[in-house]
C-alpha positions in Angstrom: 16.7 -17.8 21.0 13.1 -18.4 20.3 12.2 -22.2 22.2 9.6 -24.7 21.8 8.4 -25.3 18.7 4.8 -25.6 18.2 3.7 -25.9 14.5 0.1 -26.5 15.7 -0.1 -22.6 16.8 -2.6 -20.8 14.2 -1.3 -18.1 11.9 -2.7 -14.7 13.8 0.0 -12.0 11.9 -2.3 -9.2 11.0 -1.9 -5.9 9.1 -3.7 -2.8 9.3 -3.4 -0.6 6.3 -4.8 3.0 5.6 -3.9 6.4 5.4 -3.6 8.3 8.4 -6.6 9.4 10.3 -8.7 6.6 8.8 -8.8 4.4 12.0 -5.8 1.7 11.8 -4.8 2.1 15.2 -8.7 2.1 16.4 -8.9 -1.3 14.2 -6.2 -2.8 16.0 -7.5 -2.3 19.2 -10.8 -3.4 18.5 -9.8 -6.6 16.4 -6.7 -7.5 17.6 -7.8 -10.1 20.2 -5.2 -9.3 22.7 -6.2 -9.9 26.4 -6.4 -6.9 28.5 -4.7 -8.7 31.3 -1.9 -10.9 31.8 -0.3 -10.9 28.1 3.0 -10.6 26.9 3.0 -7.7 24.6 6.2 -6.0 22.9 5.7 -3.0 21.0 7.7 -0.9 18.5 5.7 2.3 19.2 7.4 5.6 18.2 4.6 7.7 18.2 3.7 6.3 21.6 0.1 5.3 20.6 -0.3 2.5 23.2 -0.1 2.5 27.0 2.9 0.3 28.1 6.1 0.9 29.8 8.4 3.0 27.2 11.8 3.2 26.6 13.6 5.4 24.2 16.8 3.6 24.2 17.2 -0.1 22.8 19.8 -0.7 25.6 17.3 -0.1 28.2 14.3 -1.6 26.1 16.6 -4.7 26.1 17.0 -4.7 29.9 13.2 -4.4 30.9 12.4 -7.3 28.0 14.7 -9.6 29.7 13.6 -9.1 33.5 9.9 -9.1 31.9 10.4 -12.4 30.4 11.9 -13.9 33.3 8.9 -12.7 35.8 7.1 -15.1 33.7 4.4 -12.5 34.3 2.4 -10.6 31.4 4.1 -7.5 30.4 3.9 -4.6 27.8 7.3 -3.4 27.0 7.6 -0.4 24.2 10.6 0.6 22.4 9.9 4.6 21.5 12.7 6.1 20.1 14.4 6.6 16.7 12.5 4.6 14.0 14.9 3.3 11.1 15.4 -0.3 9.7 18.4 -1.3 10.9 17.2 -0.2 14.5 14.1 -2.5 14.1 16.3 -5.2 13.1 17.9 -5.0 16.6 14.5 -4.9 18.1 13.4 -8.1 16.0 16.3 -9.7 17.6 15.4 -8.7 21.2 12.0 -10.0 20.4 13.2 -13.4 18.8 15.4 -13.9 21.9 12.1 -14.5 24.4 9.7 -16.2 22.0 8.2 -19.5 23.4 5.7 -21.8 21.7 4.3 -22.4 25.0 3.6 -18.5 25.8 2.0 -16.6 23.0 4.0 -12.9 22.6 2.2 -10.4 21.1 4.0 -7.8 18.9 2.6 -4.7 18.0 4.5 -2.6 15.3 3.3 1.0 14.5 4.2 2.3 11.1 5.9 -0.8 9.6 7.2 0.9 6.5 9.7 3.0 8.7 11.3 -0.4 9.5 11.6 -1.6 5.8 14.6 -0.9 3.4 12.0 -1.3 0.5 8.8 -3.4 -0.6 10.5 -6.4 -1.4 11.5 -9.7 0.3 13.2 -9.2 3.5 17.4 -9.4 2.8 18.7 -12.0 5.1 21.7 -11.0 5.6 20.9 -7.4 6.8 17.7 -8.4 8.0 18.0 -12.1 9.5 15.8 -11.4 12.7 13.0 -9.1 10.5 12.5 -12.0 8.5 12.4 -14.5 11.3 9.9 -13.0 12.9 7.6 -13.1 9.9 8.6 -16.5 8.3 9.1 -18.6 11.8 7.8 -16.3 14.4 4.1 -18.3 14.6 5.6 -21.4 15.6 7.1 -19.8 18.7 4.3 -18.2 19.7 4.6 -14.9 17.8 1.6 -13.0 17.1 2.7 -9.7 14.7 0.3 -6.9 14.8 1.0 -4.1 12.6 0.2 -1.0 10.8 1.2 1.0 8.0 0.1 4.2 6.1 2.3 3.6 3.3 1.9 -0.2 2.6 3.5 0.3 -1.1 6.7 0.4 1.0 6.5 -2.8 3.5 8.2 -5.9 2.8 6.9 -8.5 0.6 7.4 -11.0 3.5 4.6 -9.5 5.8 2.2 -9.3 2.9 2.9 -12.5 2.2 2.6 -14.4 5.8 0.1 -12.0 7.3 -2.9 -14.2 8.3 -5.2 -11.5 8.4 -5.1 -8.2 6.4 -7.4 -5.1 7.2 -7.2 -2.4 4.3 -8.9 1.0 4.6 -8.8 3.8 2.3 -5.6 4.6 1.1 -3.7 6.5 -1.7 -3.9 5.0 -5.3 -0.4 3.4 -5.6 -1.0 1.7 -1.9 -4.4 0.5 -3.2 -3.3 -0.8 -6.4 -0.7 -2.9 -4.3 -2.8 -4.0 -1.8 -5.7 -4.7 -3.8 -3.9 -7.4 -5.6 -3.5 -9.4 -2.3 -6.9 -9.1 -1.1 -8.6 -9.7 -4.5 -10.5 -6.4 -4.4 -10.8 -3.5 -6.5 -8.4 -0.8 -5.7 -11.1 1.7 -6.4 -13.1 0.0 -3.7 -10.4 0.1 -1.4 -9.9 4.0 -2.0 -13.7 4.6 -1.2 -13.7 3.5 2.2 -14.5 5.9 5.0 -13.1 6.2 8.4 -14.0 3.1 10.3 -14.5 1.0 7.0 -12.1 -1.8 6.0 -12.0 -4.7 3.7 -11.2 -7.6 6.0 -9.3 -10.3 4.0 -8.8 -13.9 6.0 -7.7 -16.9 4.7 -11.2 -18.2 3.2 -12.5 -14.6 2.1 -12.3 -10.8 2.0 -15.4 -9.1 3.6 -16.2 -5.6 3.9 -16.8 -4.5 7.7 -18.0 -1.5 9.4 -15.4 -1.9 12.4 -16.8 1.7 13.9 -18.3 4.8 13.7 -16.5 7.9 14.3 -18.0 10.3 16.6 
């Protein structure tokens, strides 16, 4: 179980939202702030977008994660198997078990909409640990970075608990939902080019050119 509650830790949970090909993962890599060495990184990465020790079976992933946690060293452990909400709940339970408020643990979740049953509030009876990562993970050193090309389908808990949102070009229904969250007209979101994102923090929302495509 998660240990060493630390309420002083800041909320660095971040969402990266945009259509496929518009730079979600590139923006995550450039703006997440994850140290290149020594960091504790756990990944849900079914498309194998990130370098890590990869495991297609959750049982193998859990064994590797437990061993890495006991080592006291940094690690990058990824589950790369089938994606479904019930499997993500098991993954989240494994992540929750190694959280420690004295050590940051970065949680990278690619294509988060595949992990959600719908856009509403997470059901505590079925998604207990999934919900805990968003609502309580910060206090135990959890830092969530997640991408989605279908933000109209992601959980309300993620939108409500993210400290930062990066919003790039997306379809109308997605832009309308995200625009309300970041106080930005949906047509402006739909007009973003590759590498352009509206960046919402607790203080403000600004448009940024994160990178220029080659």
